[in-house]
C-alpha positions, 0 to 999 in steps of 0.5 A, spaced: 179 193 569 175 198 573 179 202 579 173 203 583 169 197 584 166 200 589 163 205 584 161 199 579 159 194 584 157 197 590 148 197 591 144 198 597 143 191 602 135 192 600 136 191 593 136 183 593 136 178 589 141 182 585 144 179 578 151 182 576 152 180 568 159 179 566 162 180 559 169 175 557 173 169 554 178 168 559 176 162 564 181 165 570 178 171 568 171 171 568 172 166 575 176 172 578 170 177 577 165 172 579 168 170 585 169 179 587 161 179 584 159 173 589 163 174 595 166 180 596 160 184 594 155 179 595 151 179 589 145 173 589 148 171 582 153 172 577 151 172 569 155 170 563 153 175 557 153 170 551 147 174 548 151 180 545 151 180 538 155 186 536 161 187 531 165 190 537 163 185 543 164 179 537 171 181 535 173 181 542 170 173 542 165 174 547 158 176 547 154 171 542 160 169 538 160 165 545 155 160 542 159 158 537 165 156 542 161 150 547 169 148 550 170 155 552 164 157 554 163 151 558 171 152 561 168 159 563 162 158 567 166 151 570 171 157 573 166 162 574 163 156 578 169 154 581 172 160 583 165 162 587 163 158 592 164 161 598 163 158 606 156 158 609 158 163 614 161 168 610 157 175 611 156 176 604 153 169 603 145 169 601 145 163 597 146 157 602 154 157 600 150 156 592 154 160 588 148 161 582 152 162 575 147 163 569 148 165 562 144 171 558 144 167 551 140 168 544 135 162 541 140 162 536 147 165 532 148 166 524 147 160 521 147 156 528 139 157 529 135 151 529 132 147 535 137 142 535 143 147 536 139 151 542 138 144 545 145 142 545 147 149 548 143 148 553 145 141 555 152 142 555 152 149 559 147 146 564 152 142 568 156 149 571 149 153 571 144 153 577 
C-alpha cells in the first residue's frame, strides 16, 4: 500500500544477504508483495510474519493469529513461493532462481503452545518454505 516503494524497500547492494518481512492475510496480496520484494528489489529472502501477537495485528487476521489458520497460512506461503521465482539471468536474482520464503513465528499462541502443535505447524508449512 506504500506510495513510494523505493523509500521503503531500497537498500545498498552491499547489504546482502538481506531479508524483507511482510505481514498480511491474502494469498494473492502476499504473493504479489513477495514478487516485488524478490524480483524487483532483489532481496535474498521474503519472510511472512506469523509471530506478532498484538491485538491490532491479530484483529486484522495476520501475525500470530495465522498460526491457528493453517490452511490460510499454507495458501499464503505457497502463493509467495509461486510468485517469486525469477529466471536465472534476472539481474536481481541472488539465489539461483530459488525463491527463499520463510516464516517468523512463535513457539505457541494462546492454548496452542505444546510441542505437538509446534511440530505440526512446522510440518504443514515446511513445503512452501526454503
